[in-house]
N, CA, C and O atoms as a DFTB+ gen file, in Angstrom:
712 C
 N C O
     1  1       0.843      -1.185       0.000
     2  2       0.000       0.000       0.000
     3  2       0.884       1.243       0.000
     4  3       1.811       1.326       0.806
     5  1       0.631       2.192      -0.862
     6  2       1.436       3.411      -0.961
     7  2       1.239       4.283       0.267
     8  3       0.136       4.400       0.801
     9  1       2.322       4.886       0.697
    10  2       2.283       5.778       1.839
    11  2       1.592       7.076       1.453
    12  3       1.878       7.635       0.394
    13  1       0.698       7.559       2.284
    14  2      -0.015       8.805       2.030
    15  2       0.457       9.951       2.908
    16  3      -0.002      11.080       2.735
    17  1       1.351       9.695       3.834
    18  2       1.819      10.730       4.750
    19  2       3.231      10.378       5.203
    20  3       3.693       9.252       5.018
    21  1       3.905      11.353       5.794
    22  2       5.246      11.104       6.327
    23  2       5.143      10.381       7.659
    24  3       4.196      10.598       8.415
    25  1       6.120       9.517       7.950
    26  2       6.139       8.777       9.198
    27  2       7.367       9.162       9.999
    28  3       8.468       9.266       9.459
    29  1       7.170       9.374      11.295
    30  2       8.245       9.836      12.170
    31  2       9.433       8.888      12.181
    32  3      10.562       9.349      12.350
    33  1       9.235       7.589      12.009
    34  2      10.349       6.640      12.017
    35  2      10.823       6.296      10.604
    36  3      11.553       5.322      10.418
    37  1      10.417       7.080       9.616
    38  2      10.774       6.804       8.225
    39  2      11.926       7.619       7.698
    40  3      12.148       7.648       6.488
    41  1      12.674       8.290       8.568
    42  2      13.791       9.128       8.136
    43  2      13.443      10.593       8.216
    44  3      12.287      10.955       8.436
    45  1      14.443      11.440       8.038
    46  2      14.256      12.889       8.118
    47  2      13.516      13.412       6.895
    48  3      13.513      12.786       5.836
    49  1      12.893      14.568       7.062
    50  2      12.232      15.244       5.955
    51  2      13.243      16.168       5.281
    52  3      13.901      16.963       5.952
    53  1      13.368      16.071       3.977
    54  2      14.250      16.921       3.186
    55  2      13.368      17.736       2.250
    56  3      12.507      17.185       1.565
    57  1      13.581      19.043       2.222
    58  2      12.740      19.937       1.432
    59  2      13.642      20.806       0.555
    60  3      14.577      21.437       1.048
    61  1      13.354      20.834      -0.745
    62  2      14.033      21.735      -1.669
    63  2      12.960      22.648      -2.240
    64  3      11.998      22.184      -2.854
    65  1      13.132      23.953      -2.034
    66  2      12.150      24.965      -2.436
    67  2      12.750      25.938      -3.441
    68  3      13.890      26.373      -3.283
    69  1      11.994      26.279      -4.465
    70  2      12.378      27.317      -5.427
    71  2      11.382      28.455      -5.283
    72  3      10.175      28.224      -5.229
    73  1      11.890      29.700      -5.220
    74  2      11.034      30.851      -4.937
    75  2      11.295      31.991      -5.907
    76  3      12.437      32.278      -6.265
    77  1      10.210      32.635      -6.324
    78  2      10.275      33.927      -6.996
    79  2       9.530      34.879      -6.090
    80  3       8.357      34.665      -5.783
    81  1      10.217      35.948      -5.653
    82  2       9.619      36.895      -4.723
    83  2       9.283      38.207      -5.395
    84  3      10.100      38.773      -6.120
    85  1       8.070      38.689      -5.150
    86  2       7.618      39.972      -5.673
    87  2       7.757      41.035      -4.591
    88  3       7.496      40.740      -3.424
    89  1       8.161      42.264      -4.930
    90  2       8.383      43.304      -3.914
    91  2       7.134      43.587      -3.088
    92  3       6.023      43.649      -3.615
    93  1       7.339      43.756      -1.775
    94  2       6.270      44.158      -0.849
    95  2       6.792      45.296       0.019
    96  3       7.912      45.218       0.524
    97  1       6.013      46.337       0.197
    98  2       6.387      47.436       1.068
    99  2       7.358      48.402       0.413
   100  3       7.745      48.221      -0.742
   101  1       7.747      49.426       1.154
   102  2       8.563      50.504       0.582
   103  2       9.992      50.084       0.257
   104  3      10.619      50.695      -0.609
   105  1      10.527      49.064       0.920
   106  2      11.878      48.589       0.608
   107  2      11.853      47.171       0.047
   108  3      12.869      46.477       0.054
   109  1      10.690      46.746      -0.437
   110  2      10.553      45.418      -1.014
   111  2      11.392      45.270      -2.270
   112  3      11.672      46.246      -2.966
   113  1      11.787      44.046      -2.546
   114  2      12.657      43.774      -3.684
   115  2      12.268      42.443      -4.309
   116  3      11.851      41.515      -3.617
   117  1      12.410      42.364      -5.622
   118  2      12.205      41.090      -6.317
   119  2      13.394      40.198      -5.970
   120  3      14.543      40.637      -6.015
   121  1      13.108      38.944      -5.624
   122  2      14.201      38.025      -5.327
   123  2      13.930      36.670      -5.972
   124  3      12.788      36.301      -6.249
   125  1      14.997      35.962      -6.195
   126  2      14.964      34.600      -6.731
   127  2      15.784      33.759      -5.774
   128  3      16.926      34.098      -5.467
   129  1      15.207      32.660      -5.300
   130  2      15.957      31.892      -4.310
   131  2      15.661      30.398      -4.394
   132  3      14.667      29.956      -4.971
   133  1      16.571      29.650      -3.792
   134  2      16.413      28.212      -3.605
   135  2      16.889      27.912      -2.189
   136  3      17.901      28.452      -1.742
   137  1      16.152      27.042      -1.479
   138  2      16.560      26.654      -0.126
   139  2      16.508      25.137       0.011
   140  3      15.754      24.453      -0.681
   141  1      17.328      24.638       0.920
   142  2      17.319      23.219       1.289
   143  2      17.126      23.149       2.800
   144  3      17.843      23.806       3.555
   145  1      16.147      22.343       3.239
   146  2      15.876      22.163       4.656
   147  2      15.972      20.687       4.993
   148  3      15.459      19.835       4.267
   149  1      16.631      20.398       6.092
   150  2      16.773      19.030       6.582
   151  2      16.153      19.017       7.977
   152  3      16.690      19.620       8.906
   153  1      15.015      18.324       8.122
   154  2      14.256      18.391       9.361
   155  2      13.961      17.000       9.919
   156  3      13.751      16.044       9.173
   157  1      13.949      16.914      11.243
   158  2      13.603      15.686      11.961
   159  2      12.100      15.697      12.188
   160  3      11.535      16.718      12.581
   161  1      11.448      14.560      11.942
   162  2      10.021      14.449      12.216
   163  2       9.816      14.168      13.698
   164  3      10.171      13.094      14.185
   165  1       9.248      15.128      14.410
   166  2       8.911      14.940      15.815
   167  2       7.737      13.975      15.912
   168  3       7.705      13.100      16.777
   169  1       6.775      14.147      15.011
   170  2       5.665      13.214      14.815
   171  2       5.225      13.355      13.353
   172  3       5.908      14.012      12.568
   173  1       4.105      12.755      12.982
   174  2       3.681      12.765      11.581
   175  2       3.307      14.143      11.061
   176  3       3.234      14.345       9.849
   177  1       3.066      15.104      11.967
   178  2       2.631      16.440      11.559
   179  2       3.667      17.539      11.780
   180  3       3.574      18.593      11.151
   181  1       4.640      17.324      12.646
   182  2       5.537      18.406      13.060
   183  2       6.994      18.043      12.822
   184  3       7.434      16.947      13.170
   185  1       7.755      18.985      12.216
   186  2       9.184      18.794      11.970
   187  2       9.960      20.002      12.457
   188  3       9.424      21.103      12.577
   189  1      11.238      19.772      12.735
   190  2      12.133      20.876      13.095
   191  2      13.533      20.519      12.607
   192  3      13.941      19.358      12.652
   193  1      14.262      21.530      12.141
   194  2      15.599      21.271      11.624
   195  2      16.324      22.540      11.240
   196  3      16.111      23.599      11.830
   197  1      17.184      22.422      10.244
   198  2      18.006      23.548       9.807
   199  2      18.069      23.556       8.287
   200  3      17.732      22.573       7.627
   201  1      18.506      24.687       7.750
   202  2      18.592      24.783       6.304
   203  2      19.576      25.841       5.845
   204  3      20.129      26.603       6.638
   205  1      19.774      25.859       4.540
   206  2      20.673      26.807       3.884
   207  2      20.059      27.138       2.530
   208  3      19.262      26.362       2.002
   209  1      20.423      28.274       1.974
   210  2      19.860      28.653       0.688
   211  2      20.764      29.597      -0.082
   212  3      21.895      29.880       0.313
   213  1      20.231      30.069      -1.183
   214  2      20.876      31.093      -2.005
   215  2      19.765      31.989      -2.545
   216  3      18.718      31.496      -2.966
   217  1      19.989      33.308      -2.536
   218  2      19.010      34.218      -3.133
   219  2      19.725      35.389      -3.801
   220  3      20.809      35.808      -3.395
   221  1      19.074      35.895      -4.838
   222  2      19.560      37.098      -5.523
   223  2      18.468      38.161      -5.431
   224  3      17.292      37.869      -5.649
   225  1      18.860      39.395      -5.107
   226  2      17.923      40.499      -4.910
   227  2      18.149      41.537      -6.005
   228  3      19.231      42.110      -6.132
   229  1      17.104      41.760      -6.788
   230  2      17.175      42.500      -8.038
   231  2      17.478      43.996      -7.893
   232  3      18.432      44.476      -8.506
   233  1      16.703      44.747      -7.108
   234  2      16.893      46.201      -6.993
   235  2      18.121      46.547      -6.147
   236  3      18.878      47.455      -6.489
   237  1      18.315      45.821      -5.042
   238  2      19.491      46.073      -4.208
   239  2      20.766      45.535      -4.857
   240  3      21.867      45.988      -4.543
   241  1      20.613      44.572      -5.760
   242  2      21.713      43.983      -6.528
   243  2      22.776      43.344      -5.624
   244  3      23.938      43.750      -5.615
   245  1      22.341      42.336      -4.869
   246  2      23.267      41.547      -4.068
   247  2      22.787      40.104      -4.028
   248  3      21.632      39.814      -4.341
   249  1      23.674      39.209      -3.642
   250  2      23.351      37.809      -3.413
   251  2      23.471      37.516      -1.924
   252  3      24.228      38.175      -1.211
   253  1      22.725      36.529      -1.466
   254  2      22.750      36.161      -0.045
   255  2      22.710      34.648       0.099
   256  3      22.116      33.938      -0.712
   257  1      23.359      34.180       1.154
   258  2      23.282      32.774       1.542
   259  2      22.721      32.740       2.962
   260  3      23.454      32.971       3.924
   261  1      21.399      32.448       3.100
   262  2      20.818      32.361       4.436
   263  2      21.107      31.005       5.098
   264  3      21.132      29.962       4.446
   265  1      21.321      31.063       6.405
   266  2      21.461      29.881       7.272
   267  2      20.372      30.025       8.325
   268  3      20.262      31.077       8.955
   269  1      19.561      28.978       8.528
   270  2      18.383      29.166       9.365
   271  2      17.960      27.870      10.047
   272  3      18.339      26.772       9.641
   273  1      17.159      28.041      11.099
   274  2      16.424      26.910      11.668
   275  2      15.037      26.949      11.024
   276  3      14.536      28.016      10.670
   277  1      14.433      25.788      10.880
   278  2      13.142      25.738      10.204
   279  2      12.236      24.718      10.872
   280  3      12.679      23.821      11.590
   281  1      10.947      24.894      10.606
   282  2       9.958      23.982      11.157
   283  2       8.742      23.946      10.231
   284  3       8.345      24.971       9.678
   285  1       8.161      22.770      10.068
   286  2       6.916      22.584       9.324
   287  2       5.862      22.023      10.271
   288  3       6.165      21.226      11.158
   289  1       4.632      22.448      10.068
   290  2       3.500      21.821      10.737
   291  2       2.464      21.503       9.668
   292  3       1.934      22.406       9.020
   293  1       2.175      20.212       9.484
   294  2       1.166      19.744       8.533
   295  2      -0.134      19.559       9.306
   296  3      -0.167      18.838      10.303
   297  1      -1.199      20.204       8.855
   298  2      -2.449      20.222       9.614
   299  2      -3.157      18.882       9.678
   300  3      -3.818      18.587      10.674
   301  1      -3.035      18.060       8.635
   302  2      -3.645      16.725       8.669
   303  2      -2.611      15.706       8.199
   304  3      -1.734      16.015       7.392
   305  1      -2.727      14.512       8.711
   306  2      -1.810      13.432       8.353
   307  2      -2.418      12.639       7.196
   308  3      -2.806      11.482       7.357
   309  1      -2.493      13.270       6.046
   310  2      -3.120      12.682       4.868
   311  2      -2.252      12.944       3.634
   312  3      -1.224      13.617       3.707
   313  1      -2.696      12.395       2.505
   314  2      -1.972      12.583       1.240
   315  2      -1.881      14.066       0.865
   316  3      -0.815      14.531       0.463
   317  1      -2.971      14.806       0.990
   318  2      -2.992      16.252       0.762
   319  2      -3.126      16.923       2.117
   320  3      -3.974      16.540       2.923
   321  1      -2.295      17.918       2.370
   322  2      -2.363      18.596       3.655
   323  2      -1.904      20.044       3.535
   324  3      -0.866      20.320       2.933
   325  1      -2.673      20.972       4.105
   326  2      -2.151      22.334       4.237
   327  2      -1.057      22.330       5.306
   328  3      -1.049      21.478       6.195
   329  1      -0.144      23.282       5.210
   330  2       0.939      23.361       6.190
   331  2       1.369      24.802       6.404
   332  3       1.061      25.689       5.608
   333  1       2.090      25.013       7.501
   334  2       2.790      26.267       7.750
   335  2       4.257      25.917       7.925
   336  3       4.600      24.835       8.402
   337  1       5.107      26.836       7.536
   338  2       6.554      26.670       7.649
   339  2       7.119      27.970       8.178
   340  3       6.627      29.046       7.836
   341  1       8.140      27.887       9.003
   342  2       8.807      29.097       9.498
   343  2      10.301      28.885       9.456
   344  3      10.806      27.864       9.925
   345  1      11.014      29.851       8.892
   346  2      12.476      29.849       8.841
   347  2      12.957      31.133       9.498
   348  3      12.404      32.205       9.252
   349  1      13.991      31.026      10.338
   350  2      14.568      32.206      10.984
   351  2      16.064      31.985      11.150
   352  3      16.504      30.897      11.523
   353  1      16.843      33.027      10.868
   354  2      18.283      32.887      10.998
   355  2      19.038      34.119      10.548
   356  3      18.589      35.250      10.734
   357  1      20.183      33.881       9.960
   358  2      21.062      34.946       9.497
   359  2      21.448      34.662       8.054
   360  3      21.086      33.625       7.499
   361  1      22.183      35.588       7.450
   362  2      22.627      35.376       6.078
   363  2      23.956      36.080       5.841
   364  3      24.293      37.063       6.501
   365  1      24.688      35.551       4.890
   366  2      25.901      36.197       4.425
   367  2      25.599      36.889       3.111
   368  3      24.966      36.311       2.228
   369  1      26.054      38.135       2.981
   370  2      25.808      38.911       1.771
   371  2      27.094      38.981       0.959
   372  3      28.178      39.156       1.516
   373  1      26.972      38.844      -0.358
   374  2      28.139      38.987      -1.225
   375  2      27.700      39.508      -2.586
   376  3      26.511      39.511      -2.905
   377  1      28.654      39.944      -3.375
   378  2      28.373      40.430      -4.721
   379  2      27.581      41.723      -4.747
   380  3      26.840      41.968      -5.699
   381  1      27.720      42.573      -3.705
   382  2      26.979      43.839      -3.663
   383  2      27.418      44.725      -4.827
   384  3      28.610      44.959      -5.030
   385  1      26.438      45.216      -5.589
   386  2      26.760      46.077      -6.724
   387  2      26.194      47.484      -6.582
   388  3      26.747      48.416      -7.165
   389  1      25.115      47.673      -5.832
   390  2      24.500      48.983      -5.654
   391  2      24.874      49.506      -4.268
   392  3      24.095      49.396      -3.322
   393  1      26.079      50.078      -4.160
   394  2      26.642      50.453      -2.861
   395  2      27.009      51.931      -2.840
   396  3      27.633      52.441      -3.770
   397  1      26.610      52.617      -1.757
   398  2      27.070      53.981      -1.498
   399  2      26.626      55.037      -2.495
   400  3      27.306      56.054      -2.629
   401  1      25.517      54.845      -3.203
   402  2      25.062      55.836      -4.191
   403  2      24.107      56.863      -3.602
   404  3      23.743      57.816      -4.291
   405  1      23.685      56.701      -2.344
   406  2      22.751      57.599      -1.660
   407  2      21.426      57.719      -2.417
   408  3      20.832      58.795      -2.482
   409  1      20.977      56.609      -2.981
   410  2      19.679      56.509      -3.649
   411  2      18.929      55.337      -3.035
   412  3      19.529      54.454      -2.421
   413  1      17.599      55.337      -3.208
   414  2      16.810      54.214      -2.708
   415  2      17.365      52.926      -3.306
   416  3      17.761      52.911      -4.471
   417  1      17.400      51.866      -2.541
   418  2      17.950      50.553      -2.889
   419  2      19.476      50.565      -2.955
   420  3      20.077      49.642      -3.505
   421  1      20.100      51.589      -2.408
   422  2      21.555      51.625      -2.281
   423  2      21.933      51.038      -0.923
   424  3      21.360      51.415       0.099
   425  1      22.890      50.123      -0.910
   426  2      23.357      49.500       0.331
   427  2      24.511      50.288       0.910
   428  3      25.251      50.952       0.184
   429  1      24.661      50.209       2.224
   430  2      25.784      50.866       2.896
   431  2      27.086      50.171       2.505
   432  3      27.103      48.977       2.207
   433  1      28.176      50.943       2.512
   434  2      29.473      50.330       2.216
   435  2      29.944      49.538       3.427
   436  3      29.287      49.544       4.468
   437  1      31.087      48.853       3.297
   438  2      31.572      47.947       4.355
   439  2      31.780      48.640       5.689
   440  3      31.583      48.018       6.732
   441  1      32.172      49.910       5.692
   442  2      32.427      50.628       6.939
   443  2      31.158      50.858       7.755
   444  3      31.234      51.156       8.947
   445  1      29.987      50.723       7.119
   446  2      28.735      51.000       7.819
   447  2      27.796      49.799       7.847
   448  3      26.601      49.963       8.094
   449  1      28.306      48.608       7.600
   450  2      27.446      47.427       7.611
   451  2      26.820      47.243       8.984
   452  3      27.401      47.643       9.993
   453  1      25.633      46.638       9.026
   454  2      24.963      46.393      10.296
   455  2      25.616      45.224      11.020
   456  3      26.328      44.421      10.417
   457  1      25.364      45.142      12.307
   458  2      26.008      44.124      13.142
   459  2      25.485      42.720      12.867
   460  3      26.233      41.751      12.997
   461  1      24.209      42.590      12.487
   462  2      23.615      41.271      12.317
   463  2      22.735      41.270      11.077
   464  3      21.888      42.150      10.919
   465  1      22.922      40.308      10.205
   466  2      22.096      40.142       9.005
   467  2      20.973      39.166       9.333
   468  3      21.170      37.951       9.304
   469  1      19.807      39.697       9.643
   470  2      18.649      38.919      10.084
   471  2      17.817      38.458       8.888
   472  3      17.614      39.215       7.938
   473  1      17.341      37.220       8.938
   474  2      16.506      36.635       7.886
   475  2      15.356      35.882       8.529
   476  3      15.553      35.165       9.510
   477  1      14.145      36.041       7.979
   478  2      13.037      35.181       8.382
   479  2      12.075      35.012       7.216
   480  3      12.000      35.850       6.318
   481  1      11.344      33.905       7.254
   482  2      10.415      33.605       6.168
   483  2       9.293      32.687       6.650
   484  3       9.459      31.467       6.660
   485  1       8.154      33.254       7.048
   486  2       6.981      32.419       7.335
   487  2       6.258      32.106       6.026
   488  3       6.257      32.918       5.101
   489  1       5.649      30.937       5.955
   490  2       4.897      30.581       4.743
   491  2       3.715      29.692       5.080
   492  3       3.646      29.088       6.150
   493  1       2.790      29.629       4.138
   494  2       1.624      28.763       4.237
   495  2       1.446      28.116       2.868
   496  3       1.628      28.759       1.834
   497  1       1.084      26.823       2.878
   498  2       0.959      26.135       1.593
   499  2       0.248      24.808       1.712
   500  3      -0.444      24.528       2.691
   501  1       0.440      23.995       0.678
   502  2      -0.179      22.665       0.633
   503  2       0.834      21.664       0.085
   504  3       1.625      21.984      -0.802
   505  1       0.798      20.441       0.630
   506  2       1.645      19.358       0.116
   507  2       0.746      18.293      -0.490
   508  3      -0.394      18.095      -0.071
   509  1       1.297      17.612      -1.490
   510  2       0.570      16.514      -2.136
   511  2       1.554      15.388      -2.404
   512  3       2.513      15.562      -3.156
   513  1       1.320      14.235      -1.792
   514  2       2.178      13.067      -2.031
   515  2       1.981      12.572      -3.450
   516  3       0.850      12.419      -3.910
   517  1       3.084      12.322      -4.147
   518  2       3.019      11.771      -5.506
   519  2       3.569      10.352      -5.560
   520  3       3.374       9.638      -6.543
   521  1       4.248       9.955      -4.510
   522  2       4.806       8.603      -4.388
   523  2       5.079       8.367      -2.910
   524  3       5.071       9.311      -2.121
   525  1       5.322       7.111      -2.527
   526  2       5.693       6.876      -1.130
   527  2       6.923       7.711      -0.763
   528  3       7.944       7.668      -1.449
   529  1       6.810       8.452       0.302
   530  2       7.884       9.277       0.850
   531  2       8.329      10.429      -0.046
   532  3       9.403      10.991       0.171
   533  1       7.530      10.791      -1.046
   534  2       7.842      11.934      -1.920
   535  2       6.579      12.761      -2.115
   536  3       5.507      12.216      -2.376
   537  1       6.709      14.084      -1.987
   538  2       5.563      14.948      -2.246
   539  2       6.028      16.247      -2.886
   540  3       7.197      16.620      -2.793
   541  1       5.104      16.917      -3.528
   542  2       5.361      18.259      -4.042
   543  2       4.665      19.231      -3.105
   544  3       3.657      18.907      -2.478
   545  1       5.228      20.431      -3.027
   546  2       4.639      21.461      -2.181
   547  2       4.530      22.759      -2.978
   548  3       5.335      23.036      -3.867
   549  1       3.525      23.533      -2.638
   550  2       3.356      24.873      -3.189
   551  2       2.984      25.764      -2.012
   552  3       2.166      25.388      -1.172
   553  1       3.590      26.947      -1.957
   554  2       3.312      27.833      -0.832
   555  2       3.519      29.290      -1.210
   556  3       4.064      29.618      -2.265
   557  1       3.064      30.148      -0.311
   558  2       3.254      31.595      -0.402
   559  2       3.990      32.004       0.864
   560  3       3.641      31.563       1.959
   561  1       5.013      32.849       0.716
   562  2       5.825      33.214       1.876
   563  2       6.102      34.710       1.914
   564  3       5.879      35.426       0.937
   565  1       6.586      35.158       3.043
   566  2       7.120      36.503       3.211
   567  2       8.618      36.332       3.396
   568  3       9.067      35.960       4.480
   569  1       9.400      36.601       2.349
   570  2      10.855      36.508       2.418
   571  2      11.365      37.848       2.940
   572  3      11.225      38.856       2.248
   573  1      11.949      37.895       4.130
   574  2      12.365      39.160       4.736
   575  2      13.850      39.129       5.093
   576  3      14.325      38.216       5.769
   577  1      14.566      40.142       4.625
   578  2      15.995      40.313       4.895
   579  2      16.206      41.691       5.508
   580  3      15.692      42.683       4.991
   581  1      16.955      41.763       6.601
   582  2      17.318      43.042       7.199
   583  2      18.562      43.557       6.482
   584  3      19.612      42.917       6.516
   585  1      18.443      44.720       5.832
   586  2      19.563      45.309       5.090
   587  2      19.796      46.734       5.566
   588  3      18.867      47.410       6.008
   589  1      21.028      47.181       5.473
   590  2      21.345      48.587       5.775
   591  2      21.361      49.322       4.452
   592  3      22.287      49.182       3.653
   593  1      20.302      50.124       4.231
   594  2      20.124      50.786       2.941
   595  2      19.820      52.267       3.149
   596  3      19.585      52.719       4.270
   597  1      19.831      53.003       2.054
   598  2      19.631      54.450       2.122
   599  2      18.175      54.776       2.411
   600  3      17.276      54.313       1.709
   601  1      17.946      55.578       3.452
   602  2      16.627      56.051       3.840
   603  2      16.533      57.507       3.391
   604  3      17.148      58.383       4.000
   605  1      15.768      57.774       2.327
   606  2      15.672      59.121       1.758
   607  2      15.090      60.123       2.754
   608  3      15.474      61.293       2.744
   609  1      14.175      59.685       3.606
   610  2      13.566      60.578       4.592
   611  2      14.569      61.100       5.608
   612  3      14.488      62.258       6.017
   613  1      15.508      60.267       6.017
   614  2      16.527      60.656       6.995
   615  2      17.851      61.030       6.337
   616  3      18.772      61.497       7.007
   617  1      17.944      60.823       5.029
   618  2      19.159      61.102       4.253
   619  2      20.385      60.433       4.875
   620  3      21.446      61.039       5.026
   621  1      20.196      59.153       5.232
   622  2      21.257      58.383       5.868
   623  2      20.980      56.897       5.622
   624  3      19.877      56.523       5.225
   625  1      21.972      56.069       5.857
   626  2      21.813      54.619       5.744
   627  2      21.291      54.075       7.064
   628  3      21.848      54.348       8.127
   629  1      20.213      53.300       6.982
   630  2      19.578      52.727       8.163
   631  2      19.180      51.283       7.879
   632  3      19.003      50.890       6.726
   633  1      19.045      50.505       8.943
   634  2      18.612      49.116       8.798
   635  2      17.115      49.079       8.517
   636  3      16.321      49.674       9.246
   637  1      16.738      48.376       7.454
   638  2      15.342      48.240       7.038
   639  2      15.084      46.787       6.662
   640  3      15.982      46.095       6.184
   641  1      13.851      46.326       6.880
   642  2      13.455      45.004       6.420
   643  2      13.005      45.110       4.968
   644  3      12.144      45.923       4.633
   645  1      13.583      44.298       4.129
   646  2      13.198      44.210       2.724
   647  2      12.344      42.956       2.565
   648  3      12.830      41.842       2.760
   649  1      11.069      43.135       2.210
   650  2      10.118      42.029       2.103
   651  2       9.828      41.681       0.648
   652  3       9.776      42.553      -0.218
   653  1       9.642      40.401       0.402
   654  2       9.198      39.905      -0.898
   655  2       8.082      38.896      -0.665
   656  3       8.158      38.073       0.247
   657  1       7.052      38.964      -1.494
   658  2       5.982      37.980      -1.457
   659  2       6.444      36.801      -2.293
   660  3       6.437      36.860      -3.523
   661  1       6.849      35.722      -1.617
   662  2       7.430      34.567      -2.302
   663  2       6.380      33.598      -2.808
   664  3       5.473      33.205      -2.074
   665  1       6.513      33.217      -4.066
   666  2       5.701      32.165      -4.656
   667  2       6.628      30.961      -4.798
   668  3       7.583      30.989      -5.575
   669  1       6.335      29.899      -4.036
   670  2       7.259      28.781      -3.878
   671  2       6.702      27.488      -4.465
   672  3       5.504      27.210      -4.396
   673  1       7.597      26.723      -5.034
   674  2       7.280      25.360      -5.479
   675  2       8.457      24.490      -5.041
   676  3       9.608      24.919      -5.122
   677  1       8.180      23.295      -4.588
   678  2       9.271      22.465      -4.109
   679  2       8.930      20.995      -4.060
   680  3       7.866      20.552      -4.492
   681  1       9.875      20.263      -3.517
   682  2       9.718      18.821      -3.361
   683  2      10.172      18.439      -1.956
   684  3      11.159      18.969      -1.446
   685  1       9.446      17.520      -1.341
   686  2       9.797      16.959      -0.019
   687  2      10.044      15.472      -0.218
   688  3       9.379      14.816      -1.019
   689  1      11.009      14.955       0.523
   690  2      11.255      13.514       0.435
   691  2      11.881      13.016       1.717
   692  3      12.532      13.762       2.448
   693  1      11.666      11.716       1.977
   694  2      12.275      11.037       3.101
   695  2      13.235       9.978       2.554
   696  3      12.943       9.305       1.566
   697  1      14.383       9.848       3.217
   698  2      15.342       8.795       2.894
   699  2      15.505       7.964       4.152
   700  3      15.849       8.505       5.203
   701  1      15.268       6.669       4.073
   702  2      15.352       5.807       5.253
   703  2      16.699       5.953       5.942
   704  3      17.750       5.923       5.302
   705  1      16.647       6.110       7.259
   706  2      17.844       6.186       8.073
   707  2      18.609       7.486       7.977
   708  3      19.700       7.597       8.535
   709  1      18.065       8.480       7.281
   710  2      18.774       9.761       7.147
   711  2      17.983      10.867       7.750
   712  3      18.419      12.019       7.733
């Protein structure tokens, strides 16, 4: 009989997500990202673990590698299930191209970087099993990065949250003993 849900003793949950983010808010930016999450199943509905990713931000013109803790909660233990996911952590920024121009979407230079690069991403979506221990997921997220950018109102560089409305598609899978 084909498995319709994840089992806590069936190995860790592995999630690969691809995201296109649309700008939200005054410092929102279009982003393109991929993340990998490796989570332990606490039970058939709840997971917790860690992950890493890569994202590119269009208007600010930088790349980021987020490192985060993550958790999924599947509302029903069935073949199709709505879920919530939360990722929180930090990120490394590299390849900055829009730096020190004193215009909106301009990043601070190295001498004025912020102390902590904060990242978080809550999401809501649905999973659908397509094979035993394999499912596809689709979700909507708020991809948020804390950046030190030019604030035209204060005419100075300040830390601001840059939000993107993420449209995500991915795959989840379990590997026995992993």
